[in-house]
N, C-alpha and C positions, 0 to 999 in steps of 0.2 A: 558273314558269308559273302554278301553282295560286294562289300568293299574288297575282298580278298579276291574275288573273280575279276573285278575291274582293275585292280593293281596288276595281277598276273597277266591279263589281258594286254595292258599297257606294256609291260616288260617283254611280253611275248612278241610284239610287233617288230622291234628292232632285232630280236633273236631270229625271228622268221626270215627277215631280209638277210641277216649274216649267213644262216644256213643255206638259203637259196643261192647266194653268192658263192659258198663253198662248193655246193653241188655243181653249179655252172663251170667253175674251175675243174672239179674231178671229171666231169663230163667231157669237158674239152680236152682235157689230158689223154682220156680214153679214145675218144671218137672224132677229134676235130683235126687230126693231122698237124699238129704244131701250132694251130691258131686258136685263138680265144673266141668261143662261141657263146655269148651270154643267154642266148635263148634260141628257140627252134626258128628255123628258116620260115615256117609256116606263120609263126606268130608275127615275125617281121614283116611278111607280105600282108597279112591281115590288118596290122597297125600302119601300114604305108612307109615306116622306116625303122632303123634299129633303135633309135633313142625312144621313141614312143613304145615300142615293144618293151625294152628294158625297163622303163618307168612302170608299165602295167604290170610286168612280172614282179617288179619290187614290190608294188603295192599289194599285189595277190599274196606274195610270200609273207609278207607283213600280216596280212588277213590270216593265213594259215598259222603262223605262229602265234598270233593272238587267240585263235580259237583253241589250239592245242594246249596252250598255257592257261587259259581261262577255264577250260573244261577239266583241268587236272585237280580242281578243287572238289570234283565228283568223288575222288578217292578218300576224302575226308568226311564224308556225310556217314555218320555213325549208324544211323538205322537202316542203312541199305547194306545188303550182303554183297559179296564179291562178284557174283553173277550179274546182279542188278546194275552194280556200278560199271563193270566191264560192257555190258549191253549199251548202256546209255552213253558211255564214254566213245564207244566205237560209232554209235549211231551220229552222235553229234559231229564227230570228226569225219565221217564219211560224207555228211551233208555239207561240210565246209570243203573238205579235199577234192572231191569228185567234180563239182562245177569249176573250181579253180584249174584242176588239171585239163579240165576239157578247154576252158577258155584259153589256157596258156600253151595249148597244142602239146601237152606233155604226153598226151595219148592220140593215137590214131582216130579220127573223127568217123568211126564205123561202129557197128555193134561188137565186132570182133575186138576193136581196139578198147572199148569201153569195158567189155567183160574182161579182157587180158589185164588192163590196168587195175581194174577193181579186185581181180584175183591177186595181183602183185601186192596191192595195198593190204588185203587180208592176210597174205602170207606174211609180209613184214610186220603187220600188227600183232599176229599171232606169236612170231619169234621174239618180238620185243617183250611181250606180255609174260611168256614162259620165263625168259631171262630175269625180268623183274620179280616174277613170282617166286622163283628158286632164290634169288638175292634176299627177298623179304623173309622167306622161311629160315634161311641160313641166319639172318640178322636176329629173328625171335629166338631161334635156337640158341644162339650165342648169348642173348640177353638173359634167357632163362638159366643157363649154365652159370653166368656171373651171379644172378639172384641166388641160386642154389648155394654158391660158395660162400656169399655173404651171409645168408641164413644159417648155414652149418658152421660158420666162424663165430656168429653171435651166441649160438645155443651151447657152445662148448666151453 
């Protein structure tokens, strides 16, 4: 399990950078009036220049990617129920995501900004969880149907 967590974490780092880069492109398309905005102006100001801000943001996106990828091994712990897996997965990724979002200025640095961002994080987490849960149930149902067909074919 430790090897799996480490490998996923290592693979998640470049994936997190790639996803962060894609998000910056989509955000620029929607909000930057035809310009590419790799990160928030507040992060650029805090870091002194754009290249330092972009490097920090890339590192932090890699950390987020590693965290989400490594913690996905939680879903394979056989002795844990779905509620425990979900709670621990959510807790780990909240602990990773929230400080990164704060340092990157992805949220307003106020109580309202923190609560709003955390609410959005929870909403997105729930939506993704529901979609994956429904997909998982569908796959199990489909596999059971295939098994029933195979069993009924063997007994005849």
